[in-house]
N, C-alpha and C positions, 0 to 999 in steps of 0.2 A: 765565573766563567763556566764552571761545571753545571750550575743550575741552568744557565742559558742553553748549554749544549743539550741538556736533558729535555728542555722545552722544545727545542728544534726537532729532536728525534721523535717526539710524541705530538707534533703539531697536528697531524691528520686526525689523531684521536680527539684532541681538544676541539677541533672544528666540528667533528661529529657530535660531541657532547653539547657544544653551544647550539648546534642546529636543533638537536632534540629539545633543548631547553626553550628555544624560541618557539618551536612547534607546540610544546606543551602549554606555553603562554597563550598561544593563539587559539588552541582547541576550544576553551570555554566560549569564546566569542563566536567561533564558527558554529558550534552546536546550538548556541542560543538563537542564531539566525537561521537555523534550519539545515546546517550541513553544507555540503559542497554542490548541491544541485544547481543546475542552470537557472532554475526558477527564481533563485535569490537575486538574480540580476534584473528582475523586472520591477518596475515601480507600481504596476497594477495589471490586472487582467480584466478585460472587458469582453463579455460574451465569448470567452475562450481565447481571445487574442491578447498576447502579452505586449505591454508597452515597455520597451527596453530602457533600463535605468540610465545607461550612458547617453543614449539619444535624447532622453528627456532632460538630463542634466545640461547637455549642450544647448538645447532650446531655451532652458531657463536662463542660462548665462547670456545667450544672445539677446533674449528679451530684456534683461537688466541693462545690457549695454545699449540697446536701442532707447531705453528709457533714461539713459545717462545717470544711472544710480539713484533716480528719484522714486525708487520703489524697493521695498524690502524683498528678501529672498522668498519669504512665505507668500507674499502677494504675487510675485512672479510665478511661483510654483502653481498657485491657484489659477492664474490666467492661462498658463500653458496647459494645465490639466483640462480646463474647459474646452480649449481649442482641440486638444487631442481626443477628448471624449466625443466632441461634436463630429470630428472627422471620422472616427471609427464607426460611430452609430449611423451617421448619414451614409458613409460608404457602404455599409451593410445593406441599407435600404436601396441604394442605387444598384448594387449588385443583384439583390433579390428581384428588383423590378426589371432588370435587364436594360437599364438606361445606358446609352452610349452617346458620346459627343461626336458629332460629325466634324470633319476636317475644317469645314467652313466656320464652325463655331469656335474651334481652337484658334483659327487665324484671326477671327474677330477679337478674341481676348488678347491675342498677341499684338494686334493693331492698337488696341486701347492702351496697352502697357508700354509700347515702344514708339508711340506717335511723336514723342518729343526727343527721341534719341537721334542725334544727327548722323550716326553711323547707318541708320536704316531709313533715312529720308532722302528724297530727291532734291533737285535744284529748286523746286517750288516749295520745299519745306513739308511735303506730304509724305506719309508713310509709303514705302516702296517695297513690295513683297519680293521683287527680284533681287534687291540688295540683301535681303535676309537669306535667300537661296544661295547667293554668291558667298556670303559669310559662312554659311554652313558647309558648303562645298570646300571652302578654303581650310577651315579648321579640321575637316575630316581628313584632309591630306597632310596637314602640317602638325596638328596637335590632337592625337587620339583622346587625351584626357579632357580637353576642352569640348571635344565632340560628344563624349559621354555625358558631360555636364549639360550640354545643350539638349541631348535626348532626354535626360532627367527633367529638364525644364519643360520640354514639350509634354512629357508624361504628366507632370504636375498641372499644366494648363488643361490637359484633357480631363483629368480628375476634377478640377475646379469647374470646368464647363459642365460636366455631368451632374455635379452637385448643384450647380445653378439651375439646371433643367429640373431637378427634383424639387428645389425650393420654389421654382415658378409653378410647378404642378400643384404644390400645396396651396400657394397663394391663389392660383386660378380656381381651385376647387372650393374656395371659401367665398361666400358672397351673400347677398340679401335679395330676396324676391321683391316684386312690386308690392305684394301684400305686406311684407315686413317693412318696406319703405313707408307705406301708408300708416302702419302701426306706429312707427317712429314719429311720423308727422303728428299723429293724434296725441301721442304721449307728451309731445312738446307743446301742443297748442290747445288741447282740451283743458279748460280751467274750471276751478270751483271756488266759491266763496263759502267760508266756514265760520261757525261760532263754536268755541270749544272750552272745556274746563280741563285743566291738567292738575292731577294730584301727584306731585313729585315723589320719587322714592325717598328723597331726603327728609320727607315728613315723618318717616319712621326711623328711629335710631338703630344703628347697626347692633348695638348691645341687646336689642330685643330679639335678634335673630340668632339662632344656633344652627350650625352646619356640622354634621357628624362626619367622622372619617368614612363610615360606610356609604354615606350619601356622595361623598367625593369620589370614592371608588366606583360606585354605580354610574356616576356621570362619565368618568374616564372610560369605563368599559363600554359605554354607549357611544362614545365618540373617539374610538381608538385611533383613527387616522390623524386626528388633531393632536394626539398626545404621544405619538411615536417619537422617540428621541434617540440620538446617538449616544455612544459611550461617553461618559463625562467624569470629571473629578472635581471634588471640593478641596480647596486649599486655604490654609491660614498662614500668615507670614508676618514677620517684623522687619521693618526697613531700618538699616543703619547707614546714615549719611556721613560721608567723609567731609568734615567741616573743620576749618581752621579754629584753633583754640585762641583764647585771649593772648596767650604767650606768643602764638604764631603771628597774630596781628601786629603785636608790638615789635616782633622781630623784623617783619616786613617793613614796618614804618621806619625803624632804625636803619635798616639797609638802604632805604630810599634817601633818608635824610643825610646819610654819609656821602651821597653823591654831590651835595651842595658845595662842599669845600674842596680845595686842592688837596691832592695826596701824593706821597712820594712812593715810587715803585722802583725796585732794582731791575736794571736792564742787563740781562745775561749776555747780550751781544757786545755792548759797549763797556761792560763790567763797571757800571756806575749807576748812581741813583738818578731817576728821571722824575720831574715834577709834572703830574698830570692835572690839567686844569679841571676844576669842578664845574657844576652846572651854573653857578653864579657868575663865573668869569670866562667860560668857554667862548671862543670866537667863532666856532662852527656849531651852531645849535642843532642843525639837522643831523650832522654826523654824531653829535653827542646823544641825541634821541635814538638814532638808529643803533648805536652801540650799547646803550645802557637801559633802554626802556622795554618792558614786557609788552607794551603796545606801541607800535611804530606808526606815527601819523605824520603826514607832511606838514612842515612848518609854514603855514600860509595865513593870509589875512582872513579874519572872520568878523562878521557883524555880531552885534550883541545877541540877536535872536538865534545865533548859531552856537553860542556857548552853553555849557551845562546850566540849565535853568536855575538850579539851587545856588550856583556860585557865580552867575553871570555878572551881577553888580560888582562884586569884589574883583573879578578878573578884568572887567572892562575898564575899571577906573584905576588900575595899577599905573605906576610911573614906569618909564622905559628903564629896563634893567632890573626892575623889582620882581622878586619871586614870591609866589603865594603857595602856602601849603606847609607840610603835607595835609591833604584833604582826602576823604574817602568817598569814592563814587563807583557804583556798579562792580563791587568786588575788587577794587584796586585802590592803593594809596597813590596819590598823584602830587607832583610838583609842577607848577606852571610859571613860566617867566615871560613877561611882556617884552618883546624885542623892539617893536616899532608901532607907532600910531600914525594912521594916514587917512586922508579923505579919498575914497575910491568909489566907483560906480558899483551898484549891486547887480547890474546886468549889462552884458556887452554883446553886440552883434558884430561878427567879423567873418571875413572870407580868407582862405589861404590856398597856397599852392605848395604841395609837399614834393621835394626833390630828393629822392633816395640816392645812396651811393654805396660802393662796396664797403661792407662792414657795418653800415647803419641798419637799424631795425627794419626800415622800409625796403632795404636791399637795392639792387640795381646794378647795371654794368658800368655806370659812371665812376670816375675817381672822385675823391672828396673835393679836389681842386676844381674839377669840371662842374660839379654840382654847385659849388659856391659861385663860380663865374656865371653859370646860367641863372642862378637865383638873383644875383645882383643885376643882371641884364633885364630879367623879367620885372624886377622891382622898379627899375628905371622906366620901363614902358608904362606900368600901372600908375606911377607917380604923375606922369604926364597926361595919362588918360585912364581914369579909374573905371570907366565903362568897359575897358578891355579885360578886367579881372576875370569875369566869368568865362570868356572865350579862352583865355590862356590857361585857366584852371582845368577846363575840359580837355585841352590839348596836352598839357604837360604834367598835371598832378599825378603823383604815385599813390595818392590816397583814393581808393576806388569810390568810396561813398562821396568824398568831396568832388571827385571828377563828375559823378552822376548829378550832383547838385550844383554844378558849376562853381565849386569851391565854397559855397555858402555853408557856414557852420551853424547858422541860426543864432539864437540867444543862449548865453551861458553865464554862469556866475563865477566869482573868484574861487580858485581851487579846483575847478573842473577840468583844467588843462594841465599839461606837464609844466613844471615850475618855470622854465625859460619862456615858454609861450605865455604863461600867466603873467609873468613880470612885465612882458612887453605891452600887453593889452591894458594892464593896470597903471603902468608908468607913463603911458603916452595918451594923447588926446584923440578925440573923434576925428577921423579923416587921415590919420597917420598911416603911412606905408613903410614897411621895413623888412629886414631879413634877420631871422633868428635861427640858430642851430640848436637842435635837441637830439636825443638819442635816435630819433626816427630819421633825421636828415636835416636839410635846410628848408625853412618855411618862408615863403613870401606872404606877409600878413597885411591885410588891409582892415583897419578898424572902421567899421561903417557907422555904428551908433553906440552911445553910452547913456545910461540913465544918470540922473543927478547924483553927484558924489556925496557920500556921507561917511561918518567916522567908522573906521575898522581898525582892528588890532591884530598884529602878528604875534602869535603866542606859541611858544614851544612847551611841550608837556612830556615829562618822563613819568612812567608809571611802574609800580611794582605790584604784581598780583598777590592778593591775600589768599593763600592756600595752605592746606595742612602740611606740616613738616613731616619728615620721615618718622620722627619720634611719635608724632600724633597718629600717623597712619598705622604704625606698629601697635600702638596702644589700642586703637580701634579694632585691629585684626585680632588681638588677644581677647578683647571684650566679646567680639562676635563668636570666636571659637569656643570660649567658655560657655556662652549661651547655647550654641549648637550642641555641645556635648551634654549640658544639663537638660536641655529640652528633649534630646534623644533618649536620655536615661530616665527622665521623670515626666511630669505633666507639662506640656508645652505652655498651656494657658496659665497655669499657676506660676511657672518660672518667669514668664513674661510680665505678669502682673507684679510679682515680687520685685522685679527690676524696674518697674514703672515704664515698661515698653508698651507702645501702642500696637495692639493686634489688629491686623486687617484680614478680611476674608473675601474670598471670591468663589462663587458657586458655579457649577455646571461648565467648567472649562472643557472645551472640546479638543480632540487630538491634534487638530491643525490650527488651533488658536496660537497667537504669538504675543499678545499683549497681556500684561498683568497690571491692573489698575494701580496707579501710584508710582510705578517704576517703568512703564512703557514696554518696549519690545524685550521680552525675556523668553525667547523660544526654548532655551535650554531647560527652564523650569517645567514647561509643559511636557517636553520630551521625557524628562525624568519621571514625572507623575504618571506617564503612560508606559513606562518600561514594564516588561513582563513580570519582573520580580519585585516591582514596587508594591509596598503594602501600606494599608491605612495605619497611620501613626509614624511612618518614616519621616525623618527630619534631615534636611541638607542645606548647606550654605552655598550661595551663588554670588558672584561678583556682578555689580551693576556699574554703569558709567559714573555714578556718584558715590559708590560705596559697596554695600552688601545687602542681601536679604537672606533671612533664614526662614525656610518654608517647611510646612508640614502637610502631608496628605491627610485630610480628615474624612474623606468618603470616596469610594470607587463605585461608579454606577455603570451597569451594563447597558448595552444597546437593547432597546425594546420599549415597552409601555412604561410611562411615568408612574412612580409610586404615588399614593394619595398625598404623602408629605410633600413631594416635589411639585405635584400639580395643584396643591392647595392655594398657592398665591393667585393662580389664574381661575380656578374653579369656584372658590369661596365667593368672590364678587358676583359670579353668574348665578349661583344658587341663592345667594342673599337677595339679589334682585327678583328672582322668581318667587321667593317666599314673600317678599314685600308686595309684589304685584298681586298675589293671591289675597293677602290681608287687606289691601286697598279695595280690591274688587268686592270683597265680602262686606265691607262697611259702606260702600257707595249705595245711596238710595235716591229715588226720584226718577221720573221719566223724561225730564227735560234738562237741558244744560243749566237753566236758571235754578231749578230745584236742587240739582247736584252741587252747584256753586254755593247755594245757601247752606245746604247740609254739611258741606266740607269746608266752609268758610274760605272759599276761593273766589277769584274773579272770573268773569266770562271774558275770553279773549277772542279776537277776530283774526282771520287770515284770508286774504283775498288773492285771486288769480293763482291759486295753487295748482300745480300740474304734476303728473306722475313721473315725468322725466327728471324733475328737480323737486322731490317731495319734502319741501321745507315749510314749517309752520312759523310764522312771525312770532317771536317771543319764546319759542321752544326749540328751534333748530331742526335738524334733519330727522324726520320721523316717517320712513318709508312704509312701515307696517300700518301705521295709523292712516296715512293718506290712501294707501291701497284699499283698506277696509271701507273707508268713507266713500270711495268712488263707486262702490256697489249699491249705495243707498239711493233712495228716491229723494227729490227735492222736498225739503220740509221735514224729512225723517231724521230721527235722533238715534245714534248708535247705542249699543250696549257698551259697557266699559271695555276699552281696547288697551292691551298691553303694548307700550312703546319703549323707546330707548331710555327716556329720562323720567318716565312716569306712566300712570294709567290715565287714559283720556276718555271723556264722553264728548261726542262731536255731533253738531247739527249741520246738515247740508243745507245751506241757505239758497244757493243757486248753482246752476251748472251751465257753462257756456261751451257748446260744441264748435270746433273749428269748421270752417266752410270746406266743402268738397273741392278737390283740385282736379284739373283735367289730367294731370300726370303726376305720379309720385316717384318718377324716375330719379330726380335729384336726391331725394331722401334715401332711396334704395342704394344709390351710388355712394352717398355719404356713409351709410351703414357698412357697405362693402369695403370701402377704404379703411374704416375703423377696424373691422375684423381682420383684414389682410395684414395690417401693421403688426399684429401680434401672432399671426398664424404660424410662422416658422418657429418662433421661440416656444410657443405652446406645444407644437408638435415635437420639438426636441425634448422638452421637459417630460412629455408623455413617454417618449421612447426611452429616455434615461431612467424613468421610474420602472419601466418594464425590463431594462437590461440587467444582466447578471454581472455585477461589478465587484471585484475584489480590490479595494483601494489600500495600497501599502505605503502611501506617501509619508505618513507620520513616522515611519521607521527610518527614513533617510533624510528628512528635513525638519 
């Protein structure tokens, strides 16, 4: 008691001490992220304008909700980022140009958005601006919050309208003249017939070519725009998959096999032993499956082609009551029991009327007794005149889709309906009308057609998943931890090889990447690699959906020009081709294609109706440089060696066919205009984005 009293007396001091301790704990993180400045709350800064982190996060969350979870967080972040970037950059241009949307343009956008809203349409179903005015006047008086939301909506429409004006100005400013239309026509319709010899680059072995580091650097320096790169990381890693051991598999198999026979369990309520029926003797197979199987499947009739292919013969030919298994399939041990064999149709066409009631899934104001009475009454009408089924379904059915289709369910197979419905259509003949109750309500069912009946089996299957036990998972964790420590203290590669682990590598990971080859989405690995204090050689363990990976940072690359080593994969093939082209040009002799073909031991090939719009040579593929050079020749003239995409060419212009003059080239000018306008706005945005001053901090938060 004395101790408790002492604590009470000094509680204020203890709270202060704890507060300082928490503050000290948070200080490193605060300092690491730049202190307490308001700027930390922005996700990016574009031309001096901050994008608030909270607003951005809300938009990302909303975007993911709209996509119903079919998109990762990183993908949503990138989509919202492009939208925000576009909005800021375009708004700047709109403001700078002084573009303003008139009220009529705003109303036009509003009309387009609200034309199908019954609140703002008149008796004729047309958009009525007076109803909009009445609505705005009403909320202005009754709900200031809704009125402010409406004003924000109108402001958004005004901004969108102004941006549309800007976009239209860009599109309108892009076009093609009649001269350009004529040029496009001639490029498509002026044709040439050629004879040529190709000496392919593959005729010289790559081993004969040497490309030095200085040559790569010189090429990169001469093409800087092409080799500018973002900051990147190289990573190597080992995957540890959480897999069931042989002992785990046997344990799962034994656990499943134990379900076959009856067992005795103590009942704490009755204070006595109860005998629980096993899978072999159970009288309620569906309940047994639901209670004991790791895979719950409806116990329904199946045809042979619906059974697991590997086990179909064995399962299909069981005797009633006979059990097959345990057998292994798709990561599960399974036991299957044949309950019944029957001749049934594989396709049924039926119509129904669903009558819901209070408490049923279909709902409704009726009592269950009233629904049953109405169902029996409607069934009697249909039995006497089946042509009335469609009319009654449209009038009475509580199934919206069935009501729209006059109750017609189309064709369906066994197991596609709820069990009670399924049993009725399978156990009765074509033309039968009856009433069936399901969880949805009462159904009046009319079986219209059935295909020819064939053998089917009703099989119940209980399954036990083959998965790693806790002991196996703990063993794997210990193994992973030991490797993580050893790799961090020693040589990652040597330690992995000594343990016979497969090392995987990934190069040039960017700050906003999220996928790691072999393990899929592992955004945390990328974030770790880009942390400010992360160093080359750092090692860390990460959990994956199927186990762990242990990763090491092997290189950190700054934003800027690629090094010769990083650019070599792209540059060496280019320089190799250039050197081969020079070697081929030097050894080509002869003034005609026939002489060149003979000297180079190649064949003369022909290409007819070649045009500049589609510069393809038969037998060689697309060769725009070659076709462009030949177009300048005179008929009968032979070119000097021309460097192409796939080799060096010597070409003879056999004939040239000029397209006839047209009275007007307007259609071609219009075609060119439309082509250019399709990409005008996206190209304008890319140009403005390249010019913008953007500080992107997304990678710090996502």
